[in-house]
SEKOLVO-901723 format. One record per atom (N, C-alpha, C): residue in three letters; residue number from 1; z, y, x; chain; atom name. Coordinates in pm, 1 decimal, m for minus. Each point is the difference from the previous one (the first is absolute). Layout:
<atom "ALA" NUM <Z Y X> "A" "CA"> ...
//
This chain:
<atom "UNK" 1 <374.6 586.6 469.8> "A" "N"> <atom "UNK" 1 <79.0 9.9 120.6> "A" "CA"> <atom "UNK" 1 <m40.9 125.7 76.3> "A" "C"> <atom "UNK" 2 <97.9 59.2 62.6> "A" "N"> <atom "UNK" 2 <m26.5 117.8 79.8> "A" "CA"> <atom "UNK" 2 <m97.8 m28.1 113.8> "A" "C"> <atom "UNK" 3 <15.2 m116.3 64.8> "A" "N"> <atom "UNK" 3 <m87.2 m34.1 112.9> "A" "CA"> <atom "UNK" 3 <m145.5 m19.8 m43.0> "A" "C"> <atom "UNK" 4 <m21.9 m20.2 m128.7> "A" "N"> <atom "UNK" 4 <m136.2 m13.9 m51.6> "A" "CA"> <atom "UNK" 4 <m55.1 132.9 m49.1> "A" "C"> <atom "UNK" 5 <78.3 106.8 18.9> "A" "N"> <atom "UNK" 5 <m48.5 132.6 m33.1> "A" "CA"> <atom "UNK" 5 <39.8 55.4 m135.4> "A" "C"> <atom "UNK" 6 <93.5 m66.8 m70.8> "A" "N"> <atom "UNK" 6 <40.9 53.0 m130.3> "A" "CA"> <atom "UNK" 6 <75.1 131.0 20.5> "A" "C"> <atom "UNK" 7 <m35.8 105.6 m72.3> "A" "N"> <atom "UNK" 7 <59.5 131.5 24.0> "A" "CA"> <atom "UNK" 7 <141.3 18.6 m55.3> "A" "C"> <atom "UNK" 8 <44.4 m87.5 m91.1> "A" "N"> <atom "UNK" 8 <130.0 20.9 m64.2> "A" "CA"> <atom "UNK" 8 <99.2 m112.0 32.9> "A" "C"> <atom "UNK" 9 <m42.8 m122.3 m10.3> "A" "N"> <atom "UNK" 9 <90.3 m114.4 17.4> "A" "CA"> <atom "UNK" 9 <50.5 m6.6 143.4> "A" "C"> <atom "UNK" 10 <132.1 m17.4 13.4> "A" "N"> <atom "UNK" 10 <62.1 m9.6 132.0> "A" "CA"> <atom "UNK" 10 <45.8 m143.5 22.4> "A" "C"> <atom "UNK" 11 <m50.6 m61.3 104.1> "A" "N"> <atom "UNK" 11 <33.7 m138.9 32.7> "A" "CA"> <atom "UNK" 11 <32.3 m8.9 149.4> "A" "C"> <atom "UNK" 12 <113.6 55.5 42.1> "A" "N"> <atom "UNK" 12 <29.4 5.5 144.1> "A" "CA"> <atom "UNK" 12 <9.5 m136.7 67.3> "A" "C"> <atom "UNK" 13 <57.2 m98.3 m66.7> "A" "N"> <atom "UNK" 13 <12.1 m132.3 62.1> "A" "CA"> <atom "UNK" 13 <m137.3 m64.5 17.2> "A" "C"> <atom "UNK" 14 <m83.2 9.1 m102.9> "A" "N"> <atom "UNK" 14 <m134.7 m56.7 11.1> "A" "CA"> <atom "UNK" 14 <m84.8 77.9 99.8> "A" "C"> <atom "UNK" 15 <20.5 131.2 5.3> "A" "N"> <atom "UNK" 15 <m72.4 82.2 97.3> "A" "CA"> <atom "UNK" 15 <36.9 m41.0 142.6> "A" "C"> <atom "UNK" 16 <127.7 m22.8 23.1> "A" "N"> <atom "UNK" 16 <44.3 m43.0 133.2> "A" "CA"> <atom "UNK" 16 <m56.5 m137.2 33.3> "A" "C"> <atom "UNK" 17 <3.2 m91.0 m97.7> "A" "N"> <atom "UNK" 17 <m56.3 m133.4 21.1> "A" "CA"> <atom "UNK" 17 <m149.6 9.2 35.0> "A" "C"> <atom "UNK" 18 <m71.0 86.4 m69.2> "A" "N"> <atom "UNK" 18 <m142.3 18.5 27.6> "A" "CA"> <atom "UNK" 18 <m21.7 58.9 139.2> "A" "C"> <atom "UNK" 19 <86.7 91.7 40.0> "A" "N"> <atom "UNK" 19 <m11.0 62.1 133.1> "A" "CA"> <atom "UNK" 19 <27.9 m99.2 110.9> "A" "C"> <atom "UNK" 20 <102.1 m83.1 m20.1> "A" "N"> <atom "UNK" 20 <44.6 m91.0 105.1> "A" "CA"> <atom "UNK" 20 <m66.2 m136.9 m6.8> "A" "C"> <atom "UNK" 21 <m66.1 m30.5 m110.8> "A" "N"> <atom "UNK" 21 <m61.9 m131.1 m16.2> "A" "CA"> <atom "UNK" 21 <m149.1 12.5 m22.2> "A" "C"> <atom "UNK" 22 <m43.6 m55.5 m109.5> "A" "N"> <atom "UNK" 22 <m142.5 m0.4 m32.0> "A" "CA"> <atom "UNK" 22 <m18.2 55.4 m140.0> "A" "C"> <atom "UNK" 23 <m97.0 86.1 m16.2> "A" "N"> <atom "UNK" 23 <m34.9 53.2 m131.0> "A" "CA"> <atom "UNK" 23 <m142.4 m41.8 m31.1> "A" "C"> <atom "UNK" 24 <m16.2 m82.6 m100.2> "A" "N"> <atom "UNK" 24 <m132.5 m44.5 m40.4> "A" "CA"> <atom "UNK" 24 <m58.6 101.8 m97.4> "A" "C"> <atom "UNK" 25 <m113.3 55.4 33.6> "A" "N"> <atom "UNK" 25 <m66.5 92.5 m90.2> "A" "CA"> <atom "UNK" 25 <m106.8 m70.0 m82.2> "A" "C"> <atom "UNK" 26 <m40.2 m116.7 43.2> "A" "N"> <atom "UNK" 26 <m93.1 m84.1 m75.2> "A" "CA"> <atom "UNK" 26 <45.7 m143.9 17.5> "A" "C"> <atom "UNK" 27 <0.6 m76.4 m106.8> "A" "N"> <atom "UNK" 27 <38.8 m140.0 8.2> "A" "CA"> <atom "UNK" 27 <m90.2 m82.1 m91.1> "A" "C"> <atom "UNK" 28 <m28.5 m118.7 40.6> "A" "N"> <atom "UNK" 28 <m86.7 m88.7 m76.1> "A" "CA"> <atom "UNK" 28 <67.5 m135.1 m13.2> "A" "C"> <atom "UNK" 29 <m22.0 m66.9 m111.2> "A" "N"> <atom "UNK" 29 <53.7 m134.7 m15.4> "A" "CA"> <atom "UNK" 29 <m114.6 m100.0 12.9> "A" "C"> <atom "UNK" 30 <36.0 m123.0 30.2> "A" "N"> <atom "UNK" 30 <m100.1 m103.6 23.6> "A" "CA"> <atom "UNK" 30 <m62.5 m52.8 m128.6> "A" "C"> <atom "UNK" 31 <69.3 17.4 m111.7> "A" "N"> <atom "UNK" 31 <m46.0 m59.7 m125.0> "A" "CA"> <atom "UNK" 31 <64.5 76.9 m115.5> "A" "C"> <atom "UNK" 32 <m60.2 5.6 m118.1> "A" "N"> <atom "UNK" 32 <59.1 77.3 m109.6> "A" "CA"> <atom "UNK" 32 <120.5 m65.6 m68.0> "A" "C"> <atom "UNK" 33 <36.4 m120.7 36.2> "A" "N"> <atom "UNK" 33 <119.3 m64.6 m55.0> "A" "CA"> <atom "UNK" 33 <107.9 m6.9 106.9> "A" "C"> <atom "UNK" 34 <126.5 m2.1 m43.7> "A" "N"> <atom "UNK" 34 <110.2 9.7 95.7> "A" "CA"> <atom "UNK" 34 <18.8 m124.0 86.8> "A" "C"> <atom "UNK" 35 <m7.6 m120.3 m55.4> "A" "N"> <atom "UNK" 35 <27.6 m119.5 80.1> "A" "CA"> <atom "UNK" 35 <m102.3 m19.8 112.5> "A" "C"> <atom "UNK" 36 <m129.7 11.5 m26.7> "A" "N"> <atom "UNK" 36 <m93.9 m12.2 111.5> "A" "CA"> <atom "UNK" 36 <19.4 108.5 106.7> "A" "C"> <atom "UNK" 37 <34.7 120.2 m42.4> "A" "N"> <atom "UNK" 37 <25.4 106.9 96.6> "A" "CA"> <atom "UNK" 37 <122.7 m32.7 83.4> "A" "C"> <atom "UNK" 38 <105.3 m51.1 m63.1> "A" "N"> <atom "UNK" 38 <120.2 m38.4 76.2> "A" "CA"> <atom "UNK" 38 <m32.7 m109.6 100.3> "A" "C"> <atom "UNK" 39 <m81.0 m96.9 m40.7> "A" "N"> <atom "UNK" 39 <m37.4 m105.2 94.4> "A" "CA"> <atom "UNK" 39 <m74.5 58.8 119.3> "A" "C"> <atom "UNK" 40 <m81.6 100.5 m26.3> "A" "N"> <atom "UNK" 40 <m71.2 66.1 110.2> "A" "CA"> <atom "UNK" 40 <98.0 70.2 93.1> "A" "C"> <atom "UNK" 41 <102.1 62.0 m56.3> "A" "N"> <atom "UNK" 41 <101.6 65.2 82.8> "A" "CA"> <atom "UNK" 41 <74.8 m104.3 82.1> "A" "C"> <atom "UNK" 42 <38.5 m111.0 m61.1> "A" "N"> <atom "UNK" 42 <77.8 m103.4 69.1> "A" "CA"> <atom "UNK" 42 <m80.7 m71.5 107.6> "A" "C"> <atom "UNK" 43 <m130.1 m18.9 m24.9> "A" "N"> <atom "UNK" 43 <m81.4 m80.0 91.9> "A" "CA"> <atom "UNK" 43 <m88.6 82.6 91.9> "A" "C"> <atom "UNK" 44 <m27.0 124.5 m37.4> "A" "N"> <atom "UNK" 44 <m93.6 80.2 76.9> "A" "CA"> <atom "UNK" 44 <m144.3 m40.4 m25.1> "A" "C"> <atom "UNK" 45 <m23.2 m70.9 m110.5> "A" "N"> <atom "UNK" 45 <m133.7 m49.8 m31.1> "A" "CA"> <atom "UNK" 45 <m44.5 50.3 m136.6> "A" "C"> <atom "UNK" 46 <m130.8 12.3 m17.6> "A" "N"> <atom "UNK" 46 <m55.3 39.4 m128.8> "A" "CA"> <atom "UNK" 46 <8.3 m116.2 m98.8> "A" "C"> <atom "UNK" 47 <m1.7 28.4 m132.8> "A" "N"> <atom "UNK" 47 <3.2 m107.5 m99.1> "A" "CA"> <atom "UNK" 47 <m108.8 m105.1 20.1> "A" "C"> <atom "UNK" 48 <m118.3 40.0 42.2> "A" "N"> <atom "UNK" 48 <m105.5 m99.8 22.4> "A" "CA"> <atom "UNK" 48 <37.6 m96.8 112.0> "A" "C"> <atom "UNK" 49 <94.0 39.9 85.9> "A" "N"> <atom "UNK" 49 <45.1 m87.2 108.6> "A" "CA"> <atom "UNK" 49 <122.5 m81.9 m39.0> "A" "C"> <atom "UNK" 50 <95.1 59.7 m74.3> "A" "N"> <atom "UNK" 50 <120.4 m75.9 m36.1> "A" "CA"> <atom "UNK" 50 <m12.4 m71.6 m133.8> "A" "C"> <atom "UNK" 51 <m99.9 35.1 m81.0> "A" "N"> <atom "UNK" 51 <m31.6 m77.7 m119.5> "A" "CA"> <atom "UNK" 51 <71.6 36.8 m128.5> "A" "C"> <atom "UNK" 52 <82.4 101.4 m1.1> "A" "N"> <atom "UNK" 52 <70.4 36.4 m123.1> "A" "CA"> <atom "UNK" 52 <m74.4 115.0 m67.0> "A" "C"> <atom "UNK" 53 <m49.8 m25.8 m120.8> "A" "N"> <atom "UNK" 53 <m76.4 100.1 m73.7> "A" "CA"> <atom "UNK" 53 <65.1 39.4 m131.8> "A" "C"> <atom "UNK" 54 <113.1 m59.3 m33.0> "A" "N"> <atom "UNK" 54 <68.1 36.7 m123.6> "A" "CA"> <atom "UNK" 54 <150.0 m17.4 18.8> "A" "C"> <atom "UNK" 55 <75.9 53.9 m92.7> "A" "N"> <atom "UNK" 55 <144.9 m15.2 3.2> "A" "CA"> <atom "UNK" 55 <36.5 m140.7 m47.0> "A" "C"> <atom "UNK" 56 <122.7 m37.4 23.3> "A" "N"> <atom "UNK" 56 <56.3 m128.1 m45.4> "A" "CA"> <atom "UNK" 56 <m56.9 m121.1 71.4> "A" "C"> <atom "UNK" 57 <m45.3 15.6 122.7> "A" "N"> <atom "UNK" 57 <m41.3 m114.7 80.5> "A" "CA"> <atom "UNK" 57 <106.0 m26.9 105.4> "A" "C"> <atom "UNK" 58 <19.4 m126.7 32.2> "A" "N"> <atom "UNK" 58 <92.1 m34.0 106.9> "A" "CA"> <atom "UNK" 58 <m64.8 38.4 132.7> "A" "C"> <atom "UNK" 59 <77.7 56.3 88.6> "A" "N"> <atom "UNK" 59 <m49.9 41.2 130.2> "A" "CA"> <atom "UNK" 59 <m47.9 m122.0 78.0> "A" "C"> <atom "UNK" 60 <m120.2 5.9 50.9> "A" "N"> <atom "UNK" 60 <m55.3 m109.2 79.3> "A" "CA"> <atom "UNK" 60 <67.7 m0.1 137.0> "A" "C"> <atom "UNK" 61 <75.8 m103.6 27.2> "A" "N"> <atom "UNK" 61 <78.4 m4.8 122.8> "A" "CA"> <atom "UNK" 61 <m84.4 m16.5 125.8> "A" "C"> <atom "UNK" 62 <m129.3 m23.7 m14.7> "A" "N"> <atom "UNK" 62 <m89.0 m2.7 116.7> "A" "CA"> <atom "UNK" 62 <m14.7 139.7 59.9> "A" "C"> <atom "UNK" 63 <24.8 100.9 m82.7> "A" "N"> <atom "UNK" 63 <m9.6 138.6 46.0> "A" "CA"> <atom "UNK" 63 <127.6 37.6 72.5> "A" "C"> <atom "UNK" 64 <m9.8 25.4 126.3> "A" "N"> <atom "UNK" 64 <116.4 40.0 78.6> "A" "CA"> <atom "UNK" 64 <29.8 147.3 m24.7> "A" "C"> <atom "UNK" 65 <127.9 32.4 m7.3> "A" "N"> <atom "UNK" 65 <40.5 137.1 m30.0> "A" "CA"> <atom "UNK" 65 <48.0 71.8 125.4> "A" "C"> <atom "UNK" 66 <11.5 130.8 m13.3> "A" "N"> <atom "UNK" 66 <54.9 79.6 110.0> "A" "CA"> <atom "UNK" 66 <143.8 m40.6 26.9> "A" "C"> <atom "UNK" 67 <72.7 m35.7 m104.6> "A" "N"> <atom "UNK" 67 <139.4 m42.5 16.5> "A" "CA"> <atom "UNK" 67 <8.4 m124.6 87.5> "A" "C"> <atom "UNK" 68 <m92.2 m93.1 m18.8> "A" "N"> <atom "UNK" 68 <0.1 m120.5 83.5> "A" "CA"> <atom "UNK" 68 <m28.1 34.7 146.2> "A" "C"> <atom "UNK" 69 <m88.5 94.9 20.8> "A" "N"> <atom "UNK" 69 <m28.7 45.3 136.6> "A" "CA"> <atom "UNK" 69 <126.8 55.5 64.7> "A" "C"> <atom "UNK" 70 <69.8 87.3 m72.1> "A" "N"> <atom "UNK" 70 <122.0 58.8 55.3> "A" "CA"> <atom "UNK" 70 <107.0 m106.3 22.1> "A" "C"> <atom "UNK" 71 <11.5 m95.8 m90.0> "A" "N"> <atom "UNK" 71 <98.6 m107.7 14.8> "A" "CA"> <atom "UNK" 71 <m27.3 m81.2 126.4> "A" "C"> <atom "UNK" 72 <m127.5 m31.7 25.0> "A" "N"> <atom "UNK" 72 <m36.8 m74.5 121.4> "A" "CA"> <atom "UNK" 72 <36.7 75.7 126.9> "A" "C"> <atom "UNK" 73 <11.7 130.1 m11.5> "A" "N"> <atom "UNK" 73 <33.4 82.0 116.0> "A" "CA"> <atom "UNK" 73 <146.1 45.2 0.0> "A" "C"> <atom "UNK" 74 <84.9 m74.0 m74.2> "A" "N"> <atom "UNK" 74 <143.9 20.5 7.5> "A" "CA"> <atom "UNK" 74 <61.1 102.2 m93.1> "A" "C"> <atom "UNK" 75 <m75.9 49.1 m97.5> "A" "N"> <atom "UNK" 75 <53.7 99.0 m93.2> "A" "CA"> <atom "UNK" 75 <40.2 m66.3 m131.0> "A" "C"> <atom "UNK" 76 <95.2 59.0 m68.6> "A" "N"> <atom "UNK" 76 <38.8 m42.2 m133.6> "A" "CA"> <atom "UNK" 76 <m76.0 84.3 m101.3> "A" "C"> <atom "UNK" 77 <m48.0 m62.6 m105.8> "A" "N"> <atom "UNK" 77 <m72.5 74.0 m103.1> "A" "CA"> <atom "UNK" 77 <55.5 m34.4 m136.8> "A" "C"> <atom "UNK" 78 <m31.6 81.1 m97.4> "A" "N"> <atom "UNK" 78 <42.6 m26.7 m136.3> "A" "CA"> <atom "UNK" 78 <m82.9 83.1 m95.1> "A" "C"> <atom "UNK" 79 <5.9 m36.0 m125.5> "A" "N"> <atom "UNK" 79 <m70.0 76.4 m102.0> "A" "CA"> <atom "UNK" 79 <93.9 15.3 m118.7> "A" "C"> <atom "UNK" 80 <m0.4 117.9 m57.1> "A" "N"> <atom "UNK" 80 <86.0 28.5 m113.9> "A" "CA"> <atom "UNK" 80 <m86.1 62.8 m107.7> "A" "C"> <atom "UNK" 81 <17.9 m43.9 m122.9> "A" "N"> <atom "UNK" 81 <m70.6 61.8 m110.3> "A" "CA"> <atom "UNK" 81 <m110.4 m86.6 m55.2> "A" "C"> <atom "UNK" 82 <m75.8 59.5 m85.0> "A" "N"> <atom "UNK" 82 <m108.4 m69.8 m68.8> "A" "CA"> <atom "UNK" 82 <m118.7 m15.3 94.6> "A" "C"> <atom "UNK" 83 <m37.2 m121.2 31.0> "A" "N"> <atom "UNK" 83 <m107.4 m20.9 97.2> "A" "CA"> <atom "UNK" 83 <m124.5 m62.6 m59.1> "A" "C"> <atom "UNK" 84 <9.5 m62.7 m114.9> "A" "N"> <atom "UNK" 84 <m114.8 m70.0 m61.2> "A" "CA"> <atom "UNK" 84 <m61.4 m105.0 91.1> "A" "C"> <atom "UNK" 85 <81.1 m61.3 85.5> "A" "N"> <atom "UNK" 85 <m58.2 m98.4 89.9> "A" "CA"> <atom "UNK" 85 <22.5 m142.6 m46.3> "A" "C"> <atom "UNK" 86 <105.7 m23.3 m73.7> "A" "N"> <atom "UNK" 86 <33.3 m134.3 m46.1> "A" "CA"> <atom "UNK" 86 <9.5 m97.2 116.2> "A" "C"> <atom "UNK" 87 <60.4 47.1 108.9> "A" "N"> <atom "UNK" 87 <22.7 m85.7 116.4> "A" "CA"> <atom "UNK" 87 <112.3 m97.1 m31.3> "A" "C"> <atom "UNK" 88 <0.6 m111.9 66.2> "A" "N"> <atom "UNK" 88 <107.8 m95.4 m17.7> "A" "CA"> <atom "UNK" 88 <95.0 7.9 116.5> "A" "C"> 
//
């Protein structure tokens, strides 16, 4: 991407998004597997707190999500795509 300093590639839309939004220059995940990391994103908690250490586990409903917080405060939420949560 141009905003990351590439001398040839032109990415005007991504450059504008980076200028007007947030550009992460370093990012870390909570766990090396995707499902535990997603649970951390949804709950704001580390795997040692939410209990998911591998893929293919059903999401523990005791763990409250950010979506539930927003719903309690009058917002509508949704999720689209592959989530690896196995929620019911």
